[in-house]
C-alpha positions in Angstrom: -7.9 37.5 9.5 -5.4 37.2 12.0 -3.6 40.4 12.9 -1.0 39.0 15.7 1.0 35.9 15.7 2.6 34.6 19.2 6.0 35.8 18.1 6.6 38.3 15.6 9.7 37.1 14.7 8.6 33.7 13.3 10.1 32.4 10.0 7.9 29.7 8.2 9.1 27.4 5.3 5.9 27.3 2.5 5.9 24.6 -0.2 3.6 25.3 -3.1 3.6 28.8 -2.4 3.1 30.2 -5.8 -0.8 29.9 -6.0 -3.8 28.5 -4.0 -3.3 28.0 -0.2 0.3 28.2 -0.4 0.2 31.6 -1.8 -2.6 32.9 1.0 -0.5 31.7 3.7 2.5 33.8 2.2 0.0 36.7 2.2 -1.3 36.5 5.4 2.1 35.4 7.3 3.8 38.6 5.9 0.8 41.0 6.8 1.1 40.2 10.4 4.8 40.5 10.6 6.2 36.9 9.9 9.0 36.0 7.7 8.4 33.5 4.8 10.6 31.3 2.8 8.6 30.3 -0.3 9.1 27.4 -2.7 7.7 26.7 -6.0 8.7 24.7 -9.1 9.6 27.9 -11.1 10.2 30.9 -9.3 10.7 32.7 -12.6 7.0 32.2 -13.6 5.7 32.6 -10.1 4.5 36.5 -10.5 2.2 36.8 -7.5 5.3 35.9 -5.1 7.6 38.2 -7.4 5.2 40.9 -6.6 5.2 40.1 -2.8 8.7 40.1 -2.8 8.9 43.8 -4.4 6.6 45.2 -1.8 7.9 43.3 1.6 11.1 42.5 3.1 9.1 39.5 5.0 9.6 37.6 1.7 12.9 36.5 2.4 13.6 34.2 -0.4 12.0 32.2 -3.4 13.3 29.2 -4.0 13.1 26.7 -6.6 11.8 23.3 -5.4 10.3 20.4 -7.2 9.4 17.9 -4.6 9.4 14.9 -6.5 13.1 15.6 -7.8 15.9 14.4 -5.5 18.3 16.5 -6.9 16.2 19.5 -6.7 15.4 18.7 -3.0 19.1 18.5 -2.4 19.8 21.9 -3.9 16.8 23.1 -1.7 18.4 21.6 1.2 21.8 23.1 0.6 20.2 26.4 0.4 19.0 26.5 3.9 22.2 25.2 5.2 22.4 28.6 7.3 18.8 28.8 8.0 16.7 28.7 11.1 12.8 27.8 10.5 10.3 27.7 13.1 7.4 26.2 11.2 7.3 24.1 8.2 4.2 24.4 6.1 3.9 21.7 3.5 1.1 22.8 1.2 2.3 21.4 -2.5 -0.2 18.6 -3.5 -2.0 16.9 -6.4 -5.2 15.6 -7.0 -6.2 13.1 -9.4 -9.0 10.4 -9.4 -6.8 7.2 -10.3 -9.7 5.4 -12.2 -12.2 2.9 -11.2 -12.2 -0.7 -10.1 -12.8 -1.6 -13.4 -9.9 0.4 -15.0 -7.4 1.9 -12.4 -5.1 4.5 -13.6 -1.8 3.3 -11.7 0.1 6.3 -13.5 -2.2 8.7 -11.5 -1.9 6.6 -8.5 1.9 6.7 -8.8 2.2 10.5 -9.3 -0.1 11.2 -6.4 1.8 9.3 -4.0 4.9 10.7 -5.4 3.7 14.2 -4.7 1.5 13.8 -1.7 3.4 11.2 0.7 7.1 10.7 -0.9 7.6 14.3 -1.9 6.4 15.5 1.5 8.8 13.3 3.6 11.4 14.7 1.1 10.9 18.1 2.2 10.8 17.2 5.8 13.9 15.6 5.7 15.7 18.4 3.8 14.1 21.0 6.4 14.8 19.1 9.5 18.3 20.7 10.3 16.9 24.1 10.0 14.0 23.5 12.1 16.4 21.8 14.8 17.8 25.3 14.6 14.6 27.2 15.1 12.7 27.8 18.3 9.3 26.2 17.4 10.0 23.2 15.7 6.7 22.6 14.1 5.9 20.6 10.9 2.2 20.9 9.3 1.3 18.7 6.5 -1.7 20.0 4.7 -3.9 16.5 3.9 -7.7 16.2 3.4 -10.7 14.5 4.5 -10.7 12.4 1.8 -7.6 10.6 3.4 -9.8 9.7 6.5 -10.6 6.1 6.6 -13.4 6.5 8.9 -14.8 9.5 7.0 -14.8 7.9 3.6 -18.3 7.8 2.6 -18.1 8.1 -1.0 -15.6 5.8 -2.3 -13.5 6.4 -5.6 -10.9 9.2 -5.7 -8.4 6.1 -5.0 -5.1 7.9 -6.1 -5.9 10.9 -3.8 -7.7 9.3 -1.1 -4.6 6.6 -0.9 -2.0 9.4 -0.9 -3.3 11.4 1.7 -3.9 8.6 4.0 -0.1 7.5 3.5 0.6 11.1 4.6 -1.4 11.0 7.6 0.3 7.6 9.0 3.7 9.3 8.1 2.8 12.2 10.0 1.8 10.5 13.3 5.4 8.5 13.0 7.0 11.7 12.8 5.3 13.2 15.5 6.4 10.1 17.7 9.9 10.0 16.3 11.1 13.6 16.6 9.0 14.3 20.2 12.1 13.9 22.1 13.7 16.8 20.4 10.5 19.0 21.1 8.7 19.0 17.7 5.2 18.7 17.1 4.0 17.4 13.8 0.3 17.3 12.8 -2.0 17.2 9.4 -4.6 19.3 8.5 -7.8 19.5 6.6 -8.1 23.1 4.7 -11.9 22.6 4.1 -13.3 22.6 0.6 -11.3 25.9 -0.8 -11.9 27.8 -4.2 -8.4 26.9 -5.2 -7.4 25.5 -8.7 -7.7 22.2 -6.9 -10.9 22.7 -5.0 -12.7 24.7 -8.1 -15.1 27.4 -8.2 -17.9 25.9 -6.5 -16.0 25.3 -3.4 -17.4 26.4 0.1 -14.9 28.8 1.5 -12.3 31.1 0.0 -8.5 30.8 0.3 -8.6 33.8 2.9 -11.6 32.6 5.1 -9.7 28.8 5.3 -6.2 30.3 5.8 -7.1 32.5 8.6 -8.6 29.8 10.4 -5.6 27.2 9.6 -3.3 29.7 11.0 -5.4 30.3 14.5 -5.1 26.5 14.9 -1.5 26.4 14.3 -0.3 29.5 16.4 -2.2 27.7 19.4 -1.1 24.2 18.4 0.7 22.5 21.2 2.1 18.7 22.3 -1.7 17.6 22.5 -2.1 18.1 18.7 0.9 16.6 17.5 0.2 13.5 15.9 -3.5 14.5 15.2 -5.8 15.3 12.4 -6.8 18.8 12.9 -10.0 20.4 11.0 -9.6 23.9 9.6 -12.2 25.4 11.8 -11.9 23.4 14.9 -12.0 19.9 16.1 -10.2 16.7 14.9 -10.8 14.6 12.1 -11.0 10.5 12.5 -8.3 8.6 10.9 
């Protein structure tokens, strides 16, 4: 687990922070001295986050945010009016399969797009003013190898694969459009992780995944912007 960050005063915004990778990012960042604004749909039920807030000043706020709801995102954006952010970690996501060629489930496909692609863009837009006031200007969108066209050897999982591929290309565009302002933006594959999404038989723990992801994020620079980064080193083909 990392013990030091490049700047002990970095401030991170994390979506989907009440469980899984988002919660582990929150724990590790606070443990090493960074500050975190955590978001989730229902802070009143985010028991693990509330416990962290009681024991640490590093968790500066737990904000309500439903990334699929325009009113929720607008209220969230207003709460950031006086904030300066260094890094945005878009962790919130959804995995469904979307049916088969004989019977697609269009509701699942639509919902995965709404969360994994459109919802993530809503958060980026809402957080941009605060990121512009920050020093590091870094946007990290959590993707998956399942969103890689070149790496797709198994087929199926239409909802998840399509929505993550959409997120990937959106992030590539963000990297280009925001480069003149000094931003970097990239997507990451966290590995197959033992979370509610990954299941108990996944290859790695959240602790292992997040410590490696943070090591890559800490040292990311303009050469990584617009790229698809592997959790444990290297790059993933689009």
